[in-house]
C-alpha positions as CSV (number, residue, x, y, z in Angstrom):
1,M,-33.6,8.3,-41.4
2,A,-32.4,8.5,-44.9
3,A,-29.4,10.7,-45.6
4,K,-30.2,14.3,-46.6
5,T,-33.8,13.8,-45.6
6,C,-35.3,16.2,-43.1
7,P,-36.1,14.3,-39.8
8,V,-39.1,16.5,-39.2
9,R,-40.6,15.7,-42.5
10,Q,-39.7,12.0,-42.1
11,T,-41.4,12.0,-38.7
12,I,-44.6,13.4,-40.2
13,I,-44.6,10.7,-42.9
14,Y,-44.0,8.0,-40.3
15,L,-46.8,9.1,-38.1
16,S,-49.2,9.6,-41.0
17,E,-48.6,6.1,-42.2
18,Q,-49.0,4.6,-38.8
19,I,-52.3,6.4,-38.3
20,S,-53.8,5.8,-41.7
21,S,-52.8,2.1,-41.8
22,G,-55.2,1.4,-39.0
23,C,-52.5,-0.5,-37.1
24,L,-52.9,1.8,-34.0
25,T,-55.8,-0.1,-32.5
26,D,-55.4,1.3,-29.0
27,P,-57.6,4.5,-28.7
28,R,-55.1,6.2,-26.3
29,G,-52.1,5.4,-28.5
30,R,-53.9,6.7,-31.5
31,R,-54.8,9.9,-29.7
32,I,-51.2,10.5,-28.6
33,S,-49.9,9.9,-32.2
34,E,-52.4,12.3,-33.7
35,Q,-51.4,15.0,-31.2
36,I,-47.7,14.5,-31.9
37,L,-48.4,14.6,-35.6
38,H,-50.3,17.9,-35.3
39,L,-47.4,19.4,-33.3
40,T,-44.8,18.1,-35.7
41,E,-46.7,19.6,-38.7
42,E,-46.7,23.0,-37.0
43,I,-42.9,22.7,-36.6
44,A,-42.6,21.9,-40.3
45,E,-44.8,24.9,-41.2
46,G,-43.0,27.4,-39.1
47,A,-45.9,27.8,-36.7
48,A,-44.2,26.3,-33.6
49,G,-42.8,27.8,-30.5
50,T,-40.4,26.6,-27.8
51,E,-43.2,24.8,-26.0
52,H,-43.8,22.4,-28.9
53,L,-40.8,20.1,-28.2
54,L,-41.7,20.0,-24.5
55,A,-45.2,19.0,-25.4
56,I,-44.0,16.3,-27.7
57,D,-41.7,15.0,-25.0
58,S,-44.6,14.8,-22.6
59,L,-46.8,13.0,-25.1
60,I,-44.0,10.4,-25.9
61,E,-43.9,9.7,-22.1
62,E,-47.6,8.9,-22.2
63,Y,-46.9,6.0,-24.6
64,F,-45.3,4.3,-21.6
65,Y,-48.3,4.6,-19.1
66,A,-49.0,1.8,-16.8
67,K,-50.4,-1.3,-18.5
68,S,-49.4,0.2,-21.9
69,I,-49.7,-2.3,-24.7
70,L,-46.6,-3.3,-26.7
71,Q,-47.8,-1.4,-29.7
72,N,-47.7,1.9,-27.8
73,Q,-44.4,1.2,-26.3
74,E,-42.9,0.5,-29.7
75,M,-44.2,3.8,-31.0
76,G,-42.8,5.6,-28.0
77,K,-39.4,4.1,-28.5
78,A,-39.3,4.9,-32.2
79,L,-40.3,8.6,-31.7
80,K,-38.0,9.0,-28.7
81,G,-35.1,7.7,-30.8
82,I,-35.8,10.2,-33.5
83,L,-35.9,13.1,-31.0
84,D,-32.8,12.0,-29.2
85,E,-30.8,11.8,-32.5
86,H,-32.3,14.8,-34.3
87,R,-33.4,17.1,-31.6
88,E,-31.2,19.9,-32.9
89,V,-32.9,19.7,-36.3
90,F,-36.3,20.1,-34.6
91,Q,-35.0,23.0,-32.5
92,S,-33.5,24.6,-35.6
93,H,-36.8,24.5,-37.5
94,I,-38.5,26.3,-34.5
95,E,-35.9,28.9,-34.0
96,S,-34.8,29.7,-37.6
97,K,-38.0,29.1,-39.6
98,N,-35.8,27.4,-42.2
99,C,-35.4,23.8,-43.4
100,P,-32.0,23.4,-45.0
101,S,-33.0,20.1,-46.7
102,H,-36.0,21.8,-48.4
103,D,-38.2,18.9,-47.4
104,C,-40.5,21.2,-45.3
105,G,-41.9,23.2,-48.2
106,K,-43.0,26.2,-46.2
107,L,-39.6,26.6,-44.6
108,A,-37.5,26.1,-47.7
109,P,-34.8,28.9,-47.4
110,S,-33.9,31.3,-50.1
111,P,-30.7,30.6,-52.0
112,C,-29.3,34.0,-51.2
113,Q,-29.7,33.6,-47.4
114,M,-28.2,30.1,-47.5
115,A,-25.2,31.4,-49.5
116,C,-24.4,34.2,-47.0
117,P,-21.8,33.0,-44.5
118,A,-23.5,35.2,-41.9
119,G,-26.9,33.8,-42.8
120,I,-28.5,37.3,-43.2
121,D,-32.2,37.3,-44.0
122,V,-31.8,38.9,-47.5
123,P,-35.4,38.8,-48.8
124,T,-36.7,40.4,-45.7
125,Y,-34.4,43.4,-45.7
126,L,-34.7,43.8,-49.5
127,S,-38.5,44.1,-49.1
128,L,-38.0,46.7,-46.4
129,I,-35.6,48.7,-48.6
130,A,-38.1,48.5,-51.5
131,E,-40.7,50.0,-49.1
132,G,-38.3,52.8,-48.0
133,K,-37.9,51.3,-44.5
134,D,-34.1,51.6,-44.4
135,A,-33.7,51.7,-40.6
136,Q,-35.8,48.5,-40.3
137,A,-33.7,46.9,-43.0
138,I,-30.5,47.7,-41.1
139,E,-32.1,46.3,-37.9
140,V,-32.7,43.0,-39.7
141,I,-29.2,42.9,-41.1
142,R,-27.5,43.7,-37.8
143,R,-29.1,40.6,-36.2
144,D,-26.5,38.7,-38.2
145,N,-23.9,41.2,-39.3
146,P,-22.9,44.3,-37.3
147,F,-21.2,45.8,-40.4
148,P,-23.9,46.4,-43.0
149,W,-22.3,49.6,-44.3
150,V,-18.8,48.1,-44.6
151,C,-20.1,44.9,-46.3
152,G,-22.3,47.1,-48.6
153,L,-19.1,48.5,-50.0
154,I,-16.6,45.6,-50.0
155,C,-18.4,42.3,-49.6
156,T,-17.6,39.6,-52.2
157,R,-21.4,39.0,-52.4
158,P,-21.9,35.2,-52.5
159,C,-25.6,36.0,-52.1
160,E,-25.7,37.6,-55.5
161,M,-24.0,34.5,-57.1
162,M,-26.9,32.4,-56.0
163,C,-29.6,35.0,-56.8
164,V,-32.4,33.3,-58.8
165,R,-33.2,36.6,-60.6
166,A,-29.9,36.0,-62.5
167,R,-31.6,33.1,-64.4
168,I,-33.9,35.7,-65.9
169,D,-31.5,38.6,-66.5
170,T,-29.1,39.8,-63.7
171,P,-28.8,39.2,-60.0
172,I,-30.2,41.8,-57.6
173,S,-27.6,44.3,-56.5
174,I,-27.8,43.1,-52.9
175,K,-24.5,44.5,-51.8
176,F,-25.0,48.1,-52.9
177,L,-28.6,48.2,-51.6
178,K,-27.2,47.3,-48.2
179,A,-24.8,50.2,-48.4
180,F,-27.5,52.7,-49.3
181,A,-29.8,51.6,-46.5
182,A,-26.9,51.8,-43.9
183,E,-25.8,55.3,-45.1
184,R,-29.4,56.5,-45.1
185,A,-30.2,55.1,-41.7
186,M,-27.0,56.6,-40.3
187,S,-27.7,60.0,-41.8
188,D,-31.3,59.9,-40.5
189,R,-29.9,59.1,-37.0
190,A,-32.0,55.9,-37.1
191,Y,-29.0,53.5,-37.1
192,K,-29.3,52.2,-33.5
193,N,-28.0,49.3,-31.4
194,P,-30.4,46.7,-30.1
195,E,-31.1,46.7,-26.4
196,K,-28.3,44.9,-24.5
197,K,-28.7,42.7,-21.5
198,D,-27.4,43.7,-18.1
199,F,-23.8,42.9,-17.2
200,N,-23.7,39.2,-16.1
201,G,-20.4,39.5,-14.3
202,K,-18.4,37.5,-16.9
203,K,-15.5,38.8,-19.0
204,I,-14.3,37.9,-22.5
205,C,-11.0,38.8,-24.1
206,V,-11.0,39.1,-27.9
207,V,-7.6,39.0,-29.6
208,G,-7.8,41.1,-32.8
209,A,-10.1,44.0,-33.7
210,G,-10.8,42.8,-37.2
211,P,-14.3,42.0,-38.6
212,G,-14.4,38.6,-36.9
213,G,-13.2,39.9,-33.5
214,L,-15.4,42.9,-33.5
215,S,-18.4,40.8,-34.6
216,A,-17.9,38.5,-31.7
217,A,-17.5,41.4,-29.3
218,Y,-20.8,43.0,-30.6
219,Y,-22.9,39.9,-29.9
220,L,-21.2,39.1,-26.6
221,A,-21.8,42.6,-25.4
222,L,-25.5,42.3,-26.4
223,M,-25.6,39.1,-24.3
224,G,-24.4,41.0,-21.2
225,Y,-20.7,40.1,-21.2
226,G,-17.8,42.5,-20.4
227,V,-15.6,42.5,-23.6
228,R,-12.1,43.7,-24.0
229,V,-10.5,43.6,-27.4
230,I,-6.7,43.5,-27.8
231,E,-5.4,45.1,-31.0
232,A,-1.8,45.4,-32.0
233,L,-2.5,48.2,-34.6
234,P,-3.3,51.8,-33.7
235,V,-6.7,51.6,-35.4
236,P,-9.7,49.3,-35.4
237,G,-10.9,47.1,-38.2
238,G,-7.9,44.9,-38.8
239,M,-7.5,44.3,-42.6
240,L,-10.6,46.4,-43.2
241,M,-8.7,49.5,-42.1
242,V,-5.1,48.6,-43.2
243,G,-5.7,46.2,-46.1
244,I,-8.5,47.7,-48.1
245,P,-7.8,51.1,-49.7
246,R,-9.9,54.2,-49.0
247,Y,-11.2,54.5,-52.5
248,R,-13.1,51.2,-51.9
249,L,-13.8,51.6,-48.2
250,P,-13.7,55.1,-46.7
251,R,-12.2,55.2,-43.2
252,E,-15.2,57.1,-41.7
253,V,-17.5,54.1,-42.6
254,I,-15.4,51.8,-40.5
255,D,-15.1,54.3,-37.7
256,R,-18.8,54.9,-37.5
257,E,-19.8,51.2,-37.4
258,V,-17.0,50.5,-34.9
259,A,-18.3,53.4,-32.7
260,M,-21.6,51.6,-32.6
261,I,-19.9,48.5,-31.1
262,E,-18.0,50.7,-28.6
263,E,-21.3,52.2,-27.5
264,L,-22.3,48.8,-26.1
265,G,-19.4,49.0,-23.7
266,V,-16.8,47.1,-25.7
267,E,-13.3,48.2,-24.7
268,I,-10.6,48.2,-27.4
269,S,-7.0,48.4,-26.4
270,Y,-4.9,49.7,-29.3
271,N,-1.1,49.4,-29.8
272,T,-1.3,46.4,-27.5
273,Q,0.6,43.2,-28.4
274,F,-0.9,40.0,-27.0
275,G,1.8,37.9,-25.3
276,K,3.9,41.0,-24.7
277,D,1.9,44.0,-23.5
278,V,-0.8,41.8,-22.0
279,T,-0.5,38.1,-21.3
280,F,-2.8,35.1,-21.1
281,E,-2.1,34.5,-17.4
282,G,-2.4,38.2,-16.5
283,L,-5.8,38.4,-18.2
284,K,-6.9,35.2,-16.4
285,K,-6.0,36.8,-13.1
286,E,-8.1,39.9,-14.0
287,G,-11.1,37.5,-14.3
288,V,-11.3,36.8,-18.0
289,D,-13.5,33.7,-18.4
290,A,-13.0,32.9,-22.1
291,F,-10.8,34.0,-25.1
292,F,-11.6,34.5,-28.7
293,I,-8.7,34.5,-31.2
294,A,-9.2,36.5,-34.4
295,I,-5.7,37.5,-35.3
296,G,-6.0,37.5,-39.1
297,A,-3.6,36.7,-41.8
298,H,-1.2,39.7,-41.8
299,K,1.9,38.1,-43.3
300,S,2.6,37.7,-47.0
301,W,4.2,34.6,-48.7
302,D,7.5,35.1,-50.5
303,I,7.4,34.8,-54.3
304,G,10.4,32.4,-54.2
305,I,12.3,33.8,-57.1
306,K,15.9,35.1,-57.5
307,G,16.4,38.8,-56.6
308,E,13.5,38.9,-54.2
309,K,15.7,39.7,-51.2
310,D,18.3,41.8,-53.1
311,F,16.5,45.0,-53.7
312,P,14.9,47.5,-51.3
313,K,12.0,48.2,-53.6
314,V,10.6,44.7,-53.4
315,F,7.5,45.0,-51.2
316,D,4.9,42.6,-49.9
317,S,1.4,43.7,-50.6
318,V,0.1,43.4,-47.0
319,Q,2.8,45.7,-45.5
320,F,2.6,48.0,-48.5
321,L,-1.1,48.6,-48.1
322,K,-0.8,48.8,-44.3
323,D,1.9,51.5,-44.6
324,V,-0.3,53.5,-47.0
325,A,-3.3,53.2,-44.7
326,L,-1.3,54.5,-41.8
327,G,-0.1,57.6,-43.6
328,D,3.0,56.6,-45.7
329,H,2.1,58.0,-49.2
330,H,5.5,57.6,-50.9
331,V,5.5,56.5,-54.5
332,P,6.7,52.9,-54.6
333,G,8.2,53.5,-58.1
334,K,7.7,54.9,-61.6
335,H,7.1,51.5,-63.1
336,V,5.5,49.1,-60.7
337,V,4.8,45.4,-61.3
338,V,2.4,43.6,-59.0
339,I,2.6,39.8,-58.9
340,G,-0.7,38.0,-58.2
341,G,-4.3,37.9,-59.4
342,G,-6.5,38.4,-56.3
343,N,-8.3,41.4,-54.9
344,V,-5.2,42.3,-52.9
345,A,-3.1,42.4,-56.1
346,I,-5.7,44.7,-57.7
347,D,-5.7,46.9,-54.5
348,A,-1.9,47.2,-54.5
349,A,-1.9,48.1,-58.2
350,R,-4.6,50.7,-58.0
351,T,-3.0,52.2,-54.9
352,S,0.3,52.5,-56.6
353,L,-1.3,54.4,-59.5
354,R,-2.9,56.8,-57.0
355,L,0.4,57.4,-55.3
356,G,1.9,58.6,-58.6
357,A,3.3,55.6,-60.5
358,E,3.5,56.2,-64.2
359,T,2.9,52.6,-65.2
360,V,1.5,49.7,-63.3
361,T,1.4,46.1,-64.6
362,I,-0.2,43.1,-62.9
363,A,1.6,39.8,-63.8
364,Y,-0.6,36.8,-63.3
365,R,0.4,33.2,-64.2
366,R,-3.1,32.1,-65.3
367,S,-5.7,33.5,-67.6
368,R,-8.1,36.4,-67.0
369,T,-11.1,34.1,-66.5
370,Q,-9.2,32.3,-63.7
371,M,-8.4,35.5,-61.8
372,P,-9.8,35.2,-58.2
373,A,-10.3,39.0,-58.1
374,D,-13.8,40.5,-58.4
375,I,-14.6,41.1,-62.1
376,E,-15.7,44.7,-61.2
377,E,-12.4,45.4,-59.6
378,V,-10.5,44.1,-62.6
379,E,-12.7,46.2,-65.0
380,Q,-12.2,49.3,-62.9
381,A,-8.4,48.7,-62.9
382,E,-8.4,48.5,-66.6
383,E,-10.4,51.7,-66.9
384,E,-7.8,53.4,-64.8
385,G,-5.0,52.3,-67.2
386,I,-3.5,49.4,-65.3
387,E,-2.0,46.8,-67.6
388,F,-2.4,43.0,-67.3
389,S,0.1,40.4,-68.3
390,F,-1.6,37.1,-68.2
391,L,-0.1,33.6,-68.5
392,T,3.1,35.2,-67.0
393,I,5.4,33.3,-64.7
394,P,8.0,35.5,-62.9
395,K,11.6,34.1,-63.0
396,E,13.8,36.8,-61.5
397,I,13.9,40.4,-60.3
398,V,16.9,42.0,-62.1
399,G,18.7,45.2,-61.6
400,E,22.0,46.8,-60.6
401,N,23.3,49.0,-57.8
402,N,20.3,48.1,-55.6
403,I,18.0,49.5,-58.3
404,I,15.4,47.2,-60.0
405,T,15.4,47.4,-63.8
406,G,12.9,44.7,-64.7
407,L,11.1,41.5,-63.9
408,D,12.3,38.5,-66.0
409,C,9.3,36.3,-66.9
410,V,8.4,33.3,-69.1
411,K,5.1,32.9,-71.0
412,A,3.0,30.0,-69.8
413,E,0.3,27.7,-71.2
414,L,-2.5,26.1,-69.2
415,I,-2.3,22.3,-69.1
416,K,-4.5,19.8,-67.2
417,K,-2.4,17.8,-64.9
418,K,-3.2,14.3,-63.7
419,G,-5.3,14.2,-60.5
420,S,-6.5,17.8,-60.8
421,D,-9.5,19.4,-62.5
422,R,-7.9,22.9,-62.6
423,L,-5.6,23.8,-65.4
424,A,-2.0,24.5,-64.3
425,P,0.3,27.1,-65.8
426,V,3.4,25.5,-67.4
427,P,6.3,27.5,-68.8
428,I,6.8,27.6,-72.6
429,L,10.4,26.9,-73.5
430,G,12.0,29.9,-75.2
431,K,9.2,32.3,-74.5
432,D,11.2,34.5,-72.1
433,F,10.5,38.3,-71.8
434,T,11.1,41.2,-69.4
435,I,8.6,43.6,-67.9
436,K,10.1,47.1,-67.3
437,A,10.0,47.8,-63.5
438,D,11.7,49.7,-60.8
439,A,9.5,48.4,-58.0
440,V,7.9,44.9,-57.5
441,I,5.0,44.1,-55.1
442,S,4.2,40.5,-54.3
443,A,0.5,39.6,-53.7
444,I,0.5,35.8,-54.0
445,G,-1.2,35.1,-50.7
446,Q,-1.1,35.6,-47.0
447,Y,-0.8,33.5,-43.8
448,V,-1.6,33.8,-40.2
449,D,0.7,35.8,-37.9
450,D,0.9,33.6,-34.8
451,D,3.3,35.9,-32.8
452,G,2.3,36.0,-29.2
453,M,0.1,32.9,-29.4
454,E,2.5,30.7,-27.4
455,A,0.3,30.9,-24.2
456,F,-2.4,28.9,-26.1
457,D,-0.2,25.8,-25.9
458,Q,-3.0,23.3,-26.1
459,V,-4.5,24.8,-29.3
460,N,-3.8,22.6,-32.3
461,W,-2.6,24.2,-35.5
462,T,-3.1,22.7,-39.0
463,R,-0.4,22.1,-41.6
464,R,-1.7,25.2,-43.3
465,G,-0.8,27.3,-40.3
466,T,-4.4,27.8,-39.2
467,I,-6.1,27.1,-35.9
468,E,-8.0,23.8,-35.7
469,V,-11.6,24.3,-34.5
470,N,-15.0,22.5,-34.3
471,H,-16.7,24.4,-37.1
472,A,-20.1,24.1,-35.5
473,S,-19.0,25.9,-32.3
474,M,-15.6,27.4,-33.3
475,E,-14.1,25.7,-30.2
476,T,-10.4,25.0,-30.3
477,T,-8.8,22.0,-28.6
478,M,-8.1,24.1,-25.5
479,P,-11.0,24.6,-23.2
480,G,-12.4,28.1,-23.1
481,I,-10.5,29.2,-26.2
482,F,-12.4,29.9,-29.4
483,A,-11.3,31.1,-32.8
484,A,-12.6,32.2,-36.2
485,G,-11.8,34.4,-39.2
486,D,-8.6,34.2,-41.1
487,A,-7.0,32.5,-38.1
488,V,-9.1,29.5,-38.9
489,S,-9.9,29.6,-42.6
490,G,-6.7,31.3,-43.8
491,P,-7.1,34.4,-46.0
492,A,-10.8,34.6,-46.7
493,T,-13.6,37.2,-47.0
494,V,-14.9,39.8,-44.6
495,I,-18.4,38.2,-44.4
496,E,-16.9,34.8,-43.6
497,A,-15.0,36.3,-40.7
498,I,-18.2,38.1,-39.5
499,G,-20.2,34.8,-39.7
500,G,-17.5,33.0,-37.7
501,G,-17.4,35.7,-35.1
502,K,-21.2,35.5,-34.6
503,R,-21.1,31.6,-34.3
504,A,-18.2,31.9,-31.8
505,A,-20.1,34.4,-29.6
506,E,-23.0,32.0,-29.4
507,A,-20.7,29.2,-28.6
508,I,-18.9,31.1,-25.8
509,D,-22.3,31.9,-24.3
510,R,-23.2,28.2,-24.3
511,Y,-19.8,27.3,-22.9
512,L,-20.1,29.7,-20.0
513,N,-23.6,28.7,-19.2
514,N,-22.8,24.9,-19.4
515,I,-25.1,24.4,-22.4
516,P,-24.0,21.6,-24.7
517,Q,-22.5,22.8,-28.0
518,P,-24.4,22.2,-31.2
519,R,-23.4,19.3,-33.4
520,M,-24.1,21.1,-36.6
521,P,-23.7,24.8,-37.7
522,K,-26.6,26.9,-37.0
523,I,-29.2,27.3,-39.8
524,P,-29.8,30.9,-41.0
525,V,-32.9,32.5,-39.3
526,R,-35.8,33.9,-41.3
527,Y,-37.1,36.6,-38.9
528,N,-40.3,37.5,-40.6
529,I,-41.9,37.2,-44.0
530,E,-42.6,40.7,-45.4
531,T,-45.5,41.2,-47.7
532,P,-44.2,41.2,-51.3
533,I,-44.2,44.5,-53.2
534,E,-47.1,44.5,-55.7
535,M,-46.3,45.4,-59.3
536,S,-47.4,44.6,-62.8
537,S,-45.8,41.8,-64.7
538,S,-44.6,44.3,-67.4
539,R,-42.8,46.4,-64.8
540,K,-41.3,43.3,-63.2
541,M,-39.8,42.3,-66.5
542,T,-38.6,45.7,-67.7
543,L,-36.8,46.7,-64.4
544,K,-33.1,46.3,-65.0
545,R,-30.1,46.4,-62.6
546,P,-28.8,49.9,-62.6
547,E,-25.2,50.8,-63.6
548,M,-23.0,52.0,-60.7
549,P,-22.1,55.7,-61.1
550,M,-18.3,56.0,-60.9
551,L,-16.0,58.9,-60.1
552,N,-14.4,60.4,-63.2
553,V,-11.5,58.1,-64.2
554,D,-9.0,61.0,-64.2
555,R,-9.8,61.8,-60.6
556,R,-9.8,58.1,-59.7
557,R,-6.2,57.8,-60.9
558,T,-4.9,60.6,-58.7
559,M,-6.9,60.5,-55.5
560,F,-8.3,58.1,-52.9
561,Q,-11.8,59.4,-53.0
562,Q,-14.5,56.7,-53.1
563,A,-14.6,55.4,-56.7
564,E,-18.2,54.0,-56.6
565,L,-20.6,56.8,-56.0
566,G,-23.6,54.7,-55.1
567,Y,-27.2,54.6,-56.4
568,D,-29.8,57.3,-56.1
569,E,-32.9,56.6,-54.1
570,E,-35.2,55.8,-57.0
571,S,-32.7,53.3,-58.4
572,V,-32.5,51.6,-55.0
573,R,-36.2,51.2,-54.5
574,Q,-36.7,49.8,-58.0
575,E,-33.8,47.5,-57.7
576,A,-35.0,46.1,-54.4
577,A,-38.4,45.5,-56.0
578,R,-36.8,43.3,-58.7
579,C,-36.4,40.6,-56.0
580,L,-38.4,37.4,-56.9
581,R,-39.0,36.7,-53.2
582,C,-37.5,33.2,-53.2
583,D,-38.3,33.0,-49.5
584,I,-41.9,32.5,-50.4
585,C,-41.7,30.8,-53.8
586,R,-39.5,27.8,-53.5
587,R,-39.5,27.2,-57.3
588,C,-40.9,23.7,-57.1
589,A,-42.6,24.4,-60.5
590,K,-45.8,22.6,-59.6
591,C,-47.8,25.5,-60.8
592,V,-46.1,25.3,-64.2
593,E,-46.6,21.6,-64.5
594,I,-50.3,21.7,-63.4
595,C,-51.1,24.5,-65.9
596,R,-49.3,22.8,-68.7
597,D,-49.8,19.1,-68.2
598,K,-53.1,18.8,-66.3
599,M,-55.1,21.8,-67.5
600,G,-53.5,22.0,-71.0
601,I,-53.3,25.8,-70.8
602,D,-49.6,26.4,-70.5
603,A,-50.0,30.0,-69.4
604,L,-47.1,30.1,-66.9
605,Q,-43.8,30.9,-68.7
606,F,-41.5,30.5,-65.7
607,G,-38.4,29.0,-67.3
608,Y,-36.2,30.2,-64.4
609,M,-37.7,27.6,-62.1
610,D,-35.7,24.9,-64.0
611,F,-32.4,25.1,-62.2
612,D,-30.4,22.8,-64.5
613,D,-31.8,24.1,-67.8
614,P,-33.5,27.4,-67.4
615,S,-35.5,28.6,-70.4
616,E,-37.0,32.0,-71.2
617,T,-39.2,33.6,-68.5
618,D,-41.8,36.1,-69.3
619,F,-44.3,37.1,-66.6
620,R,-46.2,39.1,-69.2
621,A,-47.1,36.0,-71.3
622,T,-49.5,34.7,-68.6
623,S,-52.3,37.1,-69.3
624,E,-52.6,35.9,-72.9
625,K,-53.6,32.3,-71.9
626,C,-54.6,32.3,-68.2
627,I,-58.2,31.5,-67.5
628,T,-57.9,32.1,-63.7
629,C,-59.0,28.6,-63.0
630,G,-57.1,28.5,-59.8
631,A,-55.4,25.1,-60.4
632,C,-51.9,26.6,-59.8
633,V,-53.1,28.3,-56.6
634,A,-54.6,25.1,-55.3
635,N,-51.4,23.3,-55.7
636,C,-49.0,25.9,-54.3
637,E,-48.0,24.8,-50.8
638,N,-46.5,28.2,-49.8
639,K,-49.3,30.3,-51.2
640,A,-46.7,32.1,-53.4
641,I,-49.2,32.2,-56.2
642,V,-52.7,33.4,-55.3
643,I,-55.9,34.7,-56.8
644,E,-57.3,37.8,-55.2
645,E,-60.5,39.9,-55.9
646,E,-60.3,43.6,-55.4
647,D,-61.8,46.7,-57.0
648,G,-64.0,44.7,-59.3
649,Q,-61.1,42.7,-60.7
650,R,-59.8,39.2,-60.3
651,M,-56.0,39.1,-60.2
652,L,-53.5,36.2,-60.3
653,K,-50.3,37.2,-58.4
654,L,-47.0,35.5,-57.9
655,C,-45.1,36.9,-54.9
656,G,-46.7,40.3,-55.6
657,T,-46.3,40.3,-59.4
658,I,-49.7,40.6,-61.1
659,L,-49.7,38.0,-63.8
660,N,-53.3,38.4,-65.0
661,K,-56.0,40.8,-64.3
662,Q,-59.7,40.2,-65.4
663,K,-62.9,42.1,-64.8
664,I,-65.2,40.2,-62.4
665,Q,-68.5,39.0,-64.0
666,Y,-71.7,38.6,-62.1
667,C,-74.7,36.2,-62.6
668,E,-77.5,37.9,-64.6
669,E,-80.1,36.3,-62.4
670,C,-78.9,36.3,-58.8
671,N,-75.8,38.6,-59.1
672,A,-73.4,36.0,-57.7
673,M,-69.8,36.3,-58.6
674,L,-68.8,34.2,-61.6
675,P,-65.6,32.7,-62.8
676,S,-63.9,34.4,-65.7
677,I,-65.5,34.1,-69.1
678,E,-62.4,32.3,-70.3
679,Y,-62.8,29.7,-67.6
680,M,-66.5,29.2,-68.3
681,Q,-65.7,28.8,-72.0
682,Y,-63.0,26.2,-71.0
683,I,-65.6,24.3,-69.0
684,S,-68.1,24.5,-71.8
685,E,-65.6,23.0,-74.2
686,K,-65.0,20.2,-71.7
687,T,-68.7,19.5,-71.1
688,G,-69.8,19.6,-74.7
689,D,-73.5,20.5,-75.4
690,I,-74.7,20.3,-71.8
691,T,-74.9,24.1,-71.4
692,K,-75.6,25.0,-75.0
693,V,-79.2,26.2,-74.4
694,I,-77.9,28.9,-72.1
695,E,-74.4,29.6,-73.5
696,N,-75.2,33.2,-74.4
697,R,-76.1,34.2,-70.8
698,L,-73.8,34.9,-67.8
699,L,-75.3,32.6,-65.1
700,C,-73.9,30.9,-62.0
701,N,-74.2,27.1,-61.6
702,N,-77.4,27.3,-59.6
703,C,-79.1,29.5,-62.0
704,Q,-78.0,27.4,-64.9
705,R,-79.5,24.3,-63.3
706,K,-82.7,26.1,-62.6
707,L,-83.0,27.4,-66.1
708,S,-82.0,24.1,-67.7
709,A,-84.7,22.3,-65.6
710,K,-87.3,24.9,-66.7
711,I,-86.4,24.5,-70.4
712,N,-86.5,20.7,-70.1
713,V,-89.9,20.8,-68.5
714,E,-91.2,23.1,-71.3
715,I,-89.7,20.9,-74.0
716,R,-90.7,17.6,-72.3
717,P,-93.7,18.3,-70.0
718,V,-94.3,15.9,-67.2
719,N,-97.0,13.3,-68.0
720,Q,-99.9,14.0,-65.6
721,S,-101.8,10.7,-66.3
């Protein structure tokens, strides 16, 4: 098989070529091949079940029946080799209804779903939200993510970065729609857990009650395992609770979603230090069958400058935010400088402002465009009055009598260094300056806290201080020990930790049931294809992403109330309806090419389908040129573009968007339904004068032929002699 080619599609091509070439001379071998081809095609189309692979296995064995000719045996060996090597790919197609290589057109996944580390079926839940089915949307989300409300408020939204709608105007506000649906479902008492399996007698210990650990606990509990979570903090959520300020993520949101996990029987032991209060050996004696490590990155890197260890008001961001979250609301200082450019730096700065600091400055060694922090967070910080000092390299924290007076810095310039594509900050000689400060907070990065991990002595650690795992199964080098989240990736995102926890839970289940681990990461699952929301092309084009209502800036500066107020219901439904439904239309642009190059109409102005060089898209333009000939429909493999007749009108639709609408015409003689007048004129132009004698009448083909024959007889009567 060629690299990056779907083995399922390649098998279809191979079988089709063998059958069509006529080289399968044995009738029995030909019959077997045709049956396997049919089954494989159903796998590629998403119409297969678990029995399909078993049926293919049985058919392959038939190639080797007694007295089988060499030709059949060779076919059997070839197909068996494909199945042995790529069986997981076939299984993935059946289970997920997705083809990651995009070769199987009907199973081409949407970019948003593939971008999500947890693999959430985004198009399905957006369609449900558009229809007002919030509880059903949450049900879809929680198949892959037990924290939809949390993620709806603080996710870094990689899905939106890949949203195809952004090629037209702006990406769908996927993150905030999720938050709305979760809140609505919770308030309607429709936020419910799936039915769990009965207890299977096996126990799992999860070390760490962060998003990764709790996600694994959730899925393991649903599978019927007894789960105990060990947490050193007095609260659940890990960095969700102690690392993200309340104005971004209210504590009650975390509490309510954690409570849903506890409802499944998950036991969380707080204020419990693994390796001290509980031990590996002690838990093994209690009957724990497997362990999942999700300890997080709770330690901050030192800045590495003079004065860092000399003053009491030099704080690390992780500890600072943790103290505030646990109730310490002392003002860090009147003039606070935060060193760093990520979301943690922004959180520390905005928190300092809310605690009462008079001025807060963020010192970052690169430019604004290179800041890793979310642009929304940066903009909100600026609105609140936080100052930014870019291209700033800290040199020394200065002061006297244990009191900080300033941060000595040097201006930097960005220079491309050999062997690196990223511009590096280099100090500019003589460009020294001092930022006034009486408190300094470092936020330059975090690393994994491995205290208490000594018992896992066979687990390999990387040079980065993270746990080494097989990323397909999240297995460590120690049998029965799994890990995910920041412990594996280093400081990363909440959704990455959730995705890792889900994969680990599946792998633990396979391990305890003696099922071989997958050789590749699981492909995201498309659970069902919702019917697209129908709307006019003009509405589809004019709908715009709504602005997020914000708490008054003066109140934001002084309190920890949630800053983003959320969308109203009307805005949510309209925003969800902006989705282009990329789970149906895979943007192959065949429709555009057929209309433009083969038909010469050029009615489909879908510039967004060109990934490399998108041009203007206007769904409204189609009605001006479209003749509803159906050429685009006939060549759409996924039936994303269709022609439907209803209420006396013929409509061309692309994933629910009505591109053209024409009144249906009927034959004047027999009342049969006719193509559009525009299409008949198109045909007339192509056929010249053939239909000229009847061009002023609306007739079907049969009636045209009859009338033409009659006219011809009258003009040129048959010679009776």
